[in-house]
N, C-alpha and C positions, 0 to 999 in steps of 0.2 A: 833570621836571615831574610825574612820577607821584605824588610826595608831596603835591601841592597840590590834591587832589581836593576837599577840604572848604572851600577858600577861596572868597570871593566872586568871581564871574566876570562878565565883560562880557556883558550880555544878548544882544547881537547875534551875537558871534563865539564865545562860550563860553570865551574865553581869560581867564587872570588879567588883572586890570586894573593900573593904575599903582601903587596902594597895595601890592598883592601883589608886584609886581616890585621896588619899592623895598625892601620888607622882606626879600626873598630876596637882593638884591644887598648890602644892609647886613650880612646874616648871613655871606655869603661873604667880603666885604671885611674883616670883623672877625676872620676866622679866620687861621690860620697856614699854610694850605694853598697850593695853586697860585694863580697870578694869575687874575683874572676877565677874560675876553674878551667884549666886548659889541658889538652893532651895532644901530643904530636905522634902520629902513626907513621912508622917507616917500614917499607916493604923490603925484607931481607933478601939479598942476592937478586934483586929485581932485574939487574942488567943481564943476567943469564937468560931471562925470558926472551929478550930481544935477540940474543945471540943464537938461542936454540930454535926459536919458532918464528923469528922475524919481527920487524917493528910494528906491523899491523896487529899481530897478536898482543904485543906489549901495550900498544895504544888502547886496544879493546879492553885489556885487563884493567888499565888505569881508569877508563870510563866506567867500568863495572864497579870498581872499588869506590869511586866517587858517588855512584848511585846508591850503593849500600850505605855509605856514610850519611848521606842526606836522609834516606829512609829511616835509618836508625835514629837520627836526631829528631826528625819530625814525630816519630813514634814515641820517643822518650820525653821530649821537652814541651811539645805542643805550644802553649802560650808563652813560654819563656823567651828570654833574650839569648840567642845562640848564633854562632856562625860556624859553618863548615867551609874550609878553604883548601886549595892545593898550594903548597909552599914551593913546589918544584920537584922534578924527578918523581921518585916514589914516596914522597913525604906529604902528609896531609895534616891539617889542624882541625880540631873540634874544640870550641870554647863556649863556656856557659857563664852568664852573668846573673847568678841568683844564689841563694843560700843552698848549700849542698854539703852533706857530711863527707868526710874522707872515705868512709866505708862505701857510701853510695857511688862516689866518683870512681873508686877502685873497681867496684863490680860493673859499672858501666864500661870501664876500660876492658875488663875481661870479656864482657858480652860483645863489645865491638870487635875485639880480636877474634872471637869465635865466628862472628859474621863474615869478617874479611877472609878467614881461613877456609871458608866453604869453597868447593870446587867452582872454577870458572870455565865455561865452555869456550874454547878457542876454535871457532868454526874453520878459520883459514888453515889451521894446523891439524884439525880433526883430532884434538886431544882435549882433556880437561886439565886445567892448570890449578895448582895449589900454591898459594903465596904464604910466606911466613911473616906475620906482622910482629913488630916490636912497638911498644907504646910507653912513652914517658909522660908522667902526670905532674901537675903542679897546682897549688892553691895560692894564687898571687894576691897580695894585699894592695889596697889603693896607694897610689904614689909611685909604684914601680914603673919601669920603662918597658914598653912592649917588646922592643928589640932585645933587651936584656932577658926578658922572660923566654923568648924563642931561643936565644943563645944557650940559656941554661937547660932547656929541654933538649936541644941538639947535643949538648955535652953529655947529658945523661944517657941519651941513645947511643952515643959513641962508646961509653963505658960498658954498655950491655954486650958489645961484640965479644968481650972476653968470656961471656957466660952464655954459650949457645942455647941452653935449655930454658932460658928466662925470657919472658916476653913482656912483663909489666914492671915498671920501676917508678918510684917517686924521686924527684930531684934532690930532696933534702934528707934522704935516709937510704941506707943500703937495702932495706927490706920493705915490703909492702906493709901498710898499717895493720896493727893487730886489731881484729874486729871479728865479724861473723865468718866462720869457716865455710868452705864450700859445702861440706857435709851437713853443717847446721842449716844452711840456706836451702839445701835440697830437702831436708827433713821438714823445714818450715813450709815449703811448697806442698808437700804431701798432706800436711796438716791443714793447710789453707783450703785445699780442694775438699777435704773431708768436712770442713766447717763451712763450705760454700762461701769462701771469702774472695774468690777470684771474681772480679767485677767485669761487667760488660759495658761497652760503649757502642753506640750505633752511629755510623757515618751515613747521613741521609744521602739519597741519590735522587736526581731530578731528571725529568725528560726534557728534550728539546724538540720544538722551540717554545713549548708552553710553560716551562718551569713547574710542571706538575710533580709532586712528590710520588715516587713510584716504588721506593724500597729503601733498604739500608744494608750496609756491610757491617758484620759483627766483628768487633775488636775486643781483645782481652786486656785487662789491667789488674795489677795486684798492688794494693797499698800495704807494703811491708811495714811492720811496726818500728823497725830500726832504720831501714833504708829509704823509706818513703815510697812514692809511686814508682812502679816498675812497669814499663811498657811491654808490648807483645814480644818484641824481638828478644829482649833480655829474659823475659819470662820463659819463652820456649827454649832459650839456650840453657837456662837452669834446669828445665825439665829434661832436656836431652842428656845432661850430665847425670841426672838422677834416674835415667831410663824410664821417664814418665811422660814422654812426648805424646804417645797415643792416648794415655789416660787424660792428659790435659786437653788435648784436642777434642776428645769425646765429651769431656766436662763442658767445654765452651760451646760445642755444638748443641748439646742437650739443653743448656740454659737458653741459648739463642732461639732454638726451636720453640721452647715453651713461651718465650716472650712473643715471638712472631705469631703464635696461635691466637693472641689477643688483638692482633692488628686486623684492619679491614681486609676482606678477601683479595682485593686487587693489589695489596702491598706485598712486595717480594723481599726475600732474605738472601744475602750472599754470605757464604762461609768460605774461609780459607782452608785448603787441604795441605797437610805437611807431607814431606817425603816418607815419614814413618807410617802415615795413614795408608798411602798407596802401596807401600811395600808389605804391609801386614796382610797375612793370609786371611781371607774372608772379610776384608774391609767393606766391599760393596754390599755384601749380605747384611753385615752388622749395621751399616749406616742406613740401609733401607728399612731394617727392623726398627731402628731408632726413630726414623721419620714416621713410620706407621704408628708407633707408640704415642707420639705427640699429636698425631692427627692432622698435621699440616699437609696440604696438597703438594705433591711433588712438583707440580708445574710452577709453584711459587718459589722454588729453590734454585739457586745458582751456586755451583762449587767453583772456586777460583784456584787455579794452579799456577805455579811459577816454574821457571826453568829448573830450579833446584829439585823440584819433584820429579823431573824428567831425566836428570843426569844419570841416574843409576841404570835404568832399563826402559827406554822409551816404549818399546813394543809391549812390554808387560804392563806398563802404566796405561797404555792405550786400551788394552783389553779391559782393565778395571774400569776405566772411565766410560768405555763403550757400554758396559752393562748399566751403569748409572744413567747414561744418556738414554738408553733404550727404555729405562723405567720412567722417563719423563723429566729428569733433572737436567738443567742447563749447565754446560761446562764452559768456563771462561778462561782464556789464557791471560794471566795477569802480568803486569810490568812489561808489556810488549814495547820494544824499541829501546830498552835499556841494555847497555853493554852489547854482547853478541846476540844477534837474532838468527836463530836456526829456523829457516822457513820450512824445514821438513816437518816441524811440529804442526804447521797449518795443514799439511797433507795427511798425516797419519792419525791425528787426534779428532775426536767427535765434537768439535767446537761449535758453539752457538754465538759466543761473544768474544770480542777482542778488546781487552782493557789496556789502554795506552798508559805507559809509565808517565809519571808527572814530568819527567825530563823531556818528553816529547812535546809538551805544551808550555814548558817554562819560558821559552823565548819567542813564542809565536806573536806576542804583542809588540816585539821590538825588532825582530829579524825576519825579513821576507824569506830567507832560505829555510827557516824553521817552518814557515807556513807551507812552502812547497813540499817539504818532507811529509808534513801532516796530510796534505792533499793526496800524495802518492799512497800513503798507507791506507787512507780511507777508500781510495779507488780500488786498491787490492782487496780490502775487506768486502766491499760491495760485490766484487767479482766472485768472491767465495761465499757470498750470502751470510756474512757475519755482521752482527750488530756491534757498533763501535761505542765504547764507554771511555770517556776522558776523565782522569782523576787529576787532582792538583789544580783545579780551576779556582783561582783566588782573586780574580779581578773581572770587572765587567767586560773589559776588552778581550780577555781570553775566552770568556763565555760566548761573546758575539762571534768570534772567529770559529770556535768549535761548532756553533750553530750553523754558520754560513757554509762551512766545509762538509757538514753532514754527520757530525757525531749525534747519536740518538739519546745518550744519557750522559750526565756528568755528575761529579761530586767534588767537593772542595770547600775551602774556607770562605769563599764568596757567599755561599748560602748558609753553611753551618759547619762548625767543627764537630768532632765526635761527641755525642751527648749520651746522658744516662738513659736507661730503658724507660723510666717513667716520663722523662722529658720527650722522648721520641713518641711514646704513646699519646701524649698530649698534643704533639705536633700533628700526628695523623688524624686525630679527632677534631681538628679545627674545622 
């Protein structure tokens, strides 16, 4: 989707619209390359959100779904040709132009449905919304018509209304493909952790204005023997089903800490914290013990939390994070500016960094209004003595604006994609 910055976008979500998605699908389908895999996501009974909570809540929910869709695609596909678009109303498209097994596309659909079904904080209504997604899948061969592909997906979604408990379907069969069962995949994950097959990638982070390498964010990957590479979003969704979220999180943290121990002392490590982590009794004590075991200085660590971590009990989460903060570990609020922004988090949490969602910088090189929003957020962060980190910096123009407006750190494809641990070690030793 990185090639589509200049196209007309949906005003609410910032995603390409229906016309752009048709043009891209027609381009792919007319080529001689791999097949096109597409899925259309429909939000069941979405109109009731507007009726119950107001249009502001509905618009915010759509913006949050769009953010999750883009994050999911960037995490899973990285270098691939893909597009995420809003087709209208509560319908979204995700399409991929590369080789992909039916089993993998099936599980990506399941993982996306899991991500969309997570609670959404509706600040205006002071509630948490839950949306029920339905997804139709297709593997389209070259020579097909893009409009016909979308029509077939829409028809399949319509047929699902008669089966309220079903959320995934293929257009060419009444049942999902026979392949790896959920139970088998969960067992595979447990075995992969035992065999140390969960891989790490490090997303380099750079300071502004001098472009000095200052650290990295740790990301998880799993190269499943049948499904291929599985990104962090799908990986943790599988772990959640297997009741292994905390075990996976600890596994990733332990491996990342071990690698960071080989870096120069000035290099910092960022780790993501899951809702299961913060909710677990004794998480702070166990994490500090793990850090002490690896020997990494606490001052070199940042824990990144998202709104999902805070939806259960903000005050309880604040107490856990306060203990870690008091121990010298920096706390960052991740994905700030995406969907609903609950400014109470800035008041009650012991934050040191504010990490802007990529949606906050996506349009700053093209839209003056986006720059003004960025200015306002940075001014607020300065008033609260928070360091601002910009992610999703994929062009020199965006980097220049981030520097000019006062972002202290950035990460993104302009400088580097997520890289293997050995490659990051070579980078820091240059």
